[in-house]
Backbone as numpy.savetxt, mean C-alpha at the origin, in Angstrom:
# Nx Ny Nz CAx CAy CAz Cx Cy Cz
-13.44 -17.25 -3.71 -14.30 -16.07 -3.71 -13.40 -14.82 -3.71
-13.60 -13.91 -4.64 -12.76 -12.70 -4.70 -13.02 -11.76 -3.51
-12.01 -10.98 -3.22 -12.13 -10.02 -2.12 -12.94 -8.80 -2.58
-13.61 -8.18 -1.62 -14.25 -6.90 -1.90 -13.32 -5.79 -1.41
-13.69 -4.55 -1.68 -12.81 -3.42 -1.34 -12.63 -3.24 0.16
-13.64 -3.58 0.93 -13.51 -3.51 2.39 -12.44 -4.49 2.87
-12.45 -5.69 2.31 -11.44 -6.69 2.67 -10.05 -6.26 2.19
-9.97 -5.69 1.00 -8.69 -5.20 0.49 -8.12 -4.13 1.43
-8.98 -3.20 1.85 -8.54 -2.14 2.76 -8.11 -2.72 4.10
-8.82 -3.74 4.57 -8.45 -4.37 5.84 -7.08 -5.04 5.73
-6.84 -5.74 4.64 -5.53 -6.38 4.43 -4.43 -5.32 4.36
-4.70 -4.23 3.68 -3.71 -3.15 3.59 -3.45 -2.55 4.97
-4.50 -2.40 5.77 -4.34 -1.90 7.14 -3.48 -2.84 7.98
-3.67 -4.14 7.79 -2.84 -5.11 8.50 -1.38 -4.99 8.08
-1.15 -4.82 6.77 0.21 -4.64 6.26 0.82 -3.36 6.83
0.03 -2.30 6.92 0.52 -1.04 7.47 0.92 -1.21 8.93
0.11 -1.92 9.69 0.43 -2.16 11.10 1.74 -2.92 11.24
1.93 -3.94 10.42 3.17 -4.71 10.46 4.36 -3.85 10.05
4.18 -3.03 9.03 5.24 -2.14 8.55 5.67 -1.18 9.67
4.70 -0.53 10.31 5.01 0.40 11.40 5.67 -0.32 12.57
5.17 -1.50 12.88 5.74 -2.28 13.96 7.20 -2.65 13.66
7.48 -3.00 12.40 8.85 -3.38 12.03 9.81 -2.20 12.16
9.27 -0.97 12.06 10.08 0.24 12.21 10.11 0.72 13.65
9.32 0.06 14.51 9.24 0.48 15.91 8.47 1.77 16.10
7.56 2.05 15.17 6.77 3.29 15.24 5.32 2.97 15.58
4.71 3.78 16.44 3.29 3.59 16.73 2.44 4.14 15.58
1.24 3.62 15.47 0.29 4.13 14.48 -0.25 5.46 14.98
-0.27 6.45 14.12 -0.76 7.78 14.47 -1.85 8.16 13.49
-3.10 8.12 13.94 -4.23 8.42 13.04 -4.12 9.81 12.43
-3.52 10.75 13.14 -3.36 12.11 12.62 -2.35 12.17 11.48
-1.46 11.18 11.42 -0.40 11.18 10.40 -0.58 10.02 9.42
-1.79 9.49 9.31 -2.01 8.30 8.50 -1.65 8.53 7.03
-1.90 9.71 6.50 -1.54 9.97 5.11 -0.02 9.93 4.94
0.72 10.43 5.93 2.18 10.37 5.90 2.65 8.92 5.98
2.03 8.13 6.86 2.42 6.74 7.01 2.22 5.96 5.72
1.11 6.18 5.06 0.85 5.49 3.79 1.87 5.92 2.75
2.15 7.21 2.67 3.14 7.71 1.71 4.51 7.13 2.00
4.87 7.00 3.28 6.17 6.45 3.66 6.27 4.98 3.25
5.19 4.22 3.44 5.19 2.81 3.02 5.33 2.70 1.51
4.58 3.52 0.77 4.70 3.50 -0.69 6.12 3.85 -1.11
6.70 4.86 -0.48 8.09 5.25 -0.76 9.04 4.09 -0.53
8.90 3.41 0.61 9.80 2.29 0.91 9.57 1.12 -0.04
8.33 0.90 -0.48 8.07 -0.13 -1.49 8.75 0.23 -2.81
8.80 1.51 -3.11 9.51 1.95 -4.32 11.01 1.67 -4.19
11.57 1.88 -2.99 12.98 1.53 -2.75 13.21 0.04 -2.96
12.27 -0.78 -2.46 12.36 -2.22 -2.62 12.33 -2.60 -4.11
11.39 -2.02 -4.85 11.29 -2.29 -6.28 12.57 -1.89 -7.01
13.09 -0.73 -6.65 14.32 -0.24 -7.27 15.49 -1.18 -6.98
15.59 -1.64 -5.75 16.66 -2.55 -5.35 16.65 -3.83 -6.19
15.45 -4.27 -6.56 15.32 -5.50 -7.33 15.23 -5.26 -8.84
15.42 -4.01 -9.25 15.47 -3.69 -10.67 14.14 -3.63 -11.38
13.06 -3.47 -10.63 11.74 -3.36 -11.24 11.50 -1.94 -11.75
10.65 -1.83 -12.74 10.29 -0.54 -13.32 9.21 0.10 -12.45
9.61 1.10 -11.67 8.69 1.72 -10.70 7.50 2.38 -11.39
7.73 3.06 -12.49 6.61 3.72 -13.19 5.60 2.69 -13.68
6.08 1.57 -14.18 5.19 0.51 -14.64 4.38 -0.05 -13.47
5.03 -0.22 -12.33 4.33 -0.73 -11.14 3.28 0.27 -10.67
3.63 1.56 -10.65 2.65 2.58 -10.24 1.46 2.61 -11.20
1.73 2.49 -12.50 0.65 2.49 -13.48 -0.25 1.26 -13.29
0.36 0.11 -13.05 -0.41 -1.11 -12.84 -1.27 -1.00 -11.59
-0.69 -0.46 -10.52 -1.43 -0.28 -9.27 -2.62 0.65 -9.48
-2.41 1.74 -10.20 -3.50 2.69 -10.49 -4.59 2.01 -11.31
-4.18 1.21 -12.29 -5.15 0.50 -13.12 -5.98 -0.47 -12.27
-5.32 -1.20 -11.39 -6.04 -2.13 -10.51 -6.99 -1.36 -9.59
-6.50 -0.27 -9.01 -7.34 0.53 -8.11 -8.58 1.05 -8.84
-8.40 1.61 -10.01 -9.53 2.14 -10.77 -10.52 1.04 -11.13
-10.00 -0.14 -11.48 -10.88 -1.25 -11.83 -11.65 -1.78 -10.64
-11.05 -1.75 -9.46 -11.69 -2.29 -8.25 -12.54 -1.27 -7.52
-12.27 -0.03 -7.76 -12.88 1.05 -6.99 -14.39 1.06 -7.00
-15.00 0.74 -8.10 -16.46 0.79 -8.20 -17.13 -0.56 -8.03
-16.35 -1.56 -7.58 -16.95 -2.87 -7.31 -17.83 -2.77 -6.07
-18.82 -3.64 -6.00 -19.69 -3.63 -4.80 -18.95 -4.01 -3.53
């Protein structure tokens, strides 16, 4: 059974919690946009380290997001 957007967001929230925990940082609801941006930035560093095309990955992610965004 495919995931819905609520489940996708929950999984991403779990990943964010693990990411912050691995850095020894508490979750700060007031800085959540910064935390998400920092995770995306670090994922870009990871992609770069492994020689992946970051622009292609960002485009693919945007395409997936747009396709999933209006699902029930």
